[in-house]
C-alpha positions in Angstrom: 0.0 0.0 0.0 1.3 3.4 -0.9 2.1 6.2 1.5 -0.7 8.4 -0.2 -3.2 5.6 0.4 -2.3 5.4 4.1 -2.3 9.1 4.6 -6.0 9.9 4.7 -6.9 7.1 7.1 -4.3 8.4 9.5 -5.7 11.9 9.4 -9.1 10.4 10.2 -7.8 8.7 13.2 -6.0 11.9 14.4 -9.3 13.8 14.1 -11.2 11.2 16.1 -8.6 11.4 19.0 -8.7 15.2 18.9 -12.5 15.2 19.3 -12.2 12.8 22.2 -9.5 14.9 23.8 -11.5 18.1 23.4 -14.6 16.3 25.0 -12.6 15.2 27.9 -11.1 18.7 28.6 -14.5 20.2 28.2 -16.0 17.8 30.8 -13.0 18.6 33.2 -13.7 22.3 32.8 -17.4 22.0 33.5 -16.7 19.9 36.5 -14.1 22.5 37.8 -16.7 25.3 37.2 -19.4 23.5 39.0 -17.2 22.8 42.2 -16.1 26.5 42.3 -19.8 27.7 42.0 -21.0 25.2 44.5 -18.3 26.1 47.1 -19.1 29.8 46.7 -22.8 29.3 47.1 -22.1 27.4 50.3 -19.7 29.9 51.6 -22.0 32.8 51.1 -24.9 31.0 52.6 -22.8 30.1 55.7 -21.6 33.7 55.9 -25.1 35.0 55.9 -26.3 32.4 58.4 -23.5 33.2 60.7 -24.4 36.9 60.8 -28.0 35.9 61.6 -26.8 33.6 64.4 -24.5 36.3 65.8 -27.3 38.9 65.9 -29.7 36.5 67.6 -27.0 35.5 70.1 -26.4 39.1 71.0 -30.1 39.8 71.2 -30.6 36.8 73.4 -27.9 37.8 75.7 -30.2 40.4 77.0 -32.9 37.8 77.9 -32.3 38.5 81.6 -33.5 35.9 84.1 -35.2 38.4 86.4 -35.9 35.8 89.1 -32.2 35.0 89.5 -31.0 38.7 89.0 -33.4 39.9 91.9 -32.4 37.0 94.1 -33.0 37.9 97.7 -29.5 36.7 98.8 -27.9 39.5 96.9 -25.9 37.5 94.7 -27.8 37.8 91.6 -28.6 34.0 91.8 -25.1 33.1 90.7 -22.3 31.7 92.7 -19.5 34.1 93.4 -21.5 37.1 92.2 -21.3 39.2 95.3 -23.0 42.6 95.3 -25.7 44.7 96.9 -29.1 43.2 97.2 -30.8 42.8 93.9 -27.6 43.6 92.0 -25.0 41.1 90.9 -21.4 42.0 91.2 -19.1 42.4 88.2 -19.6 39.4 85.8 -22.1 37.9 83.5 -26.0 38.6 83.8 -28.0 35.4 84.4 -30.1 34.2 81.4 -32.6 31.4 81.2 -32.7 28.9 78.4 -36.5 29.3 77.8 -36.0 33.1 77.5 -33.1 32.6 75.1 -35.3 30.5 72.9 -38.1 33.0 72.9 -35.7 35.9 72.1 -34.2 34.0 69.2 -37.7 33.2 67.8 -38.6 36.9 68.0 -35.3 38.0 66.4 -35.8 35.6 63.6 -39.4 36.8 63.0 -38.2 40.4 62.8 -35.0 40.0 60.9 -34.9 40.7 57.2 -31.7 38.8 56.9 -33.3 35.8 58.5 -36.3 35.9 56.1 -34.0 35.9 53.2 -32.9 32.4 54.2 -35.8 29.9 53.4 -35.9 26.9 55.4 -34.1 28.6 58.4 -34.4 26.5 61.5 -33.3 26.8 65.2 -31.6 23.6 66.1 -29.8 22.2 69.2 -28.0 23.3 71.2 -30.0 26.6 71.7 -30.4 28.0 75.2 -28.1 28.8 78.0 -25.6 25.9 79.1 -24.4 27.8 82.0 -27.1 30.3 82.9 -24.8 33.0 81.7 -24.2 32.4 78.2 -26.8 32.6 75.3 -26.1 29.9 72.8 -27.7 29.9 69.3 -27.5 27.2 66.7 -29.2 27.6 63.3 -29.4 25.5 60.2 -30.6 26.2 56.6 -30.8 24.0 53.6 -28.5 25.2 50.7 -29.5 25.0 47.0 -26.1 24.2 45.3 -26.1 25.4 41.5 -25.6 22.5 39.0 -25.7 20.0 41.8 -28.9 20.3 43.7 -30.8 17.7 41.7 -28.0 15.2 42.2 -27.7 15.9 46.0 -31.4 15.7 46.4 -31.6 12.4 44.7 -29.0 10.9 47.0 -30.4 12.4 50.3 -32.1 15.4 51.8 -29.7 17.8 50.2 -26.9 20.0 51.5 -27.5 21.7 54.9 -25.3 24.3 56.5 -25.3 24.8 60.3 -23.7 27.4 62.5 -23.5 28.3 66.1 -22.9 31.5 68.1 -22.5 32.3 71.9 -22.8 35.7 73.5 -22.8 36.9 77.1 -23.7 40.1 78.7 -21.4 41.4 81.3 -22.0 44.4 83.6 -19.4 46.5 85.5 -20.5 48.6 88.3 -19.2 52.1 88.9 -19.9 55.2 90.8 -21.4 56.7 87.5 -25.2 56.6 87.2 -25.1 54.3 84.3 -23.6 50.8 84.2 -21.5 49.8 81.2 -22.2 46.2 79.8 -20.2 44.5 77.1 -21.9 41.8 75.0 -19.7 39.4 73.2 -20.7 37.0 70.4 -18.8 35.1 67.6 -15.5 36.1 69.0 -16.2 39.8 68.5 -17.1 42.5 71.1 -19.8 45.0 70.8 -20.0 47.6 73.7 -23.6 48.5 75.0 -24.6 51.0 77.5 -27.4 50.3 80.0 -29.1 53.1 82.2 -29.1 51.3 85.5 -30.6 48.0 86.6 -33.7 46.5 84.7 -37.2 47.1 86.2 -38.5 44.2 88.2 
């Protein structure tokens, strides 16, 4: 067989390999784009959810347990919190788990950021593990572009969960106003209170 006769057949084989190579690289590129888009969607959803959890924890830290705060023994109902009757000494303000839950529910119902997260749910642990700290845990289903159908077929889909803790602390001074500091999510937000809460 002559070289001229073998040439066209060889070019046909090369064309077929080139098409296969292009197809493989296209699939790899689509898979890479899908992973990047999905990771970005999950990161943004987690960032928004964390902001809501931090806000709810800060709000819940003010869910004062009045019965313990106005304890007759003058300690604010907390061990080691010495102070005048009805006023705890420097330290955390007492909170109740039920009050924290109610505060979180109210915050989520009034928060535009929370309403922008469909399927948002309060999960455990949420409450006050030590009667001083407001702990909030939230979860939300995430719709992942290009992969939602596949993930749903394999299970209940992808869910992102976050947690946040906050504690209100008061420092008594000779000034007419007491300064409290509320911390959550590793940050600190100063707040000013005009004396003790009303019974």
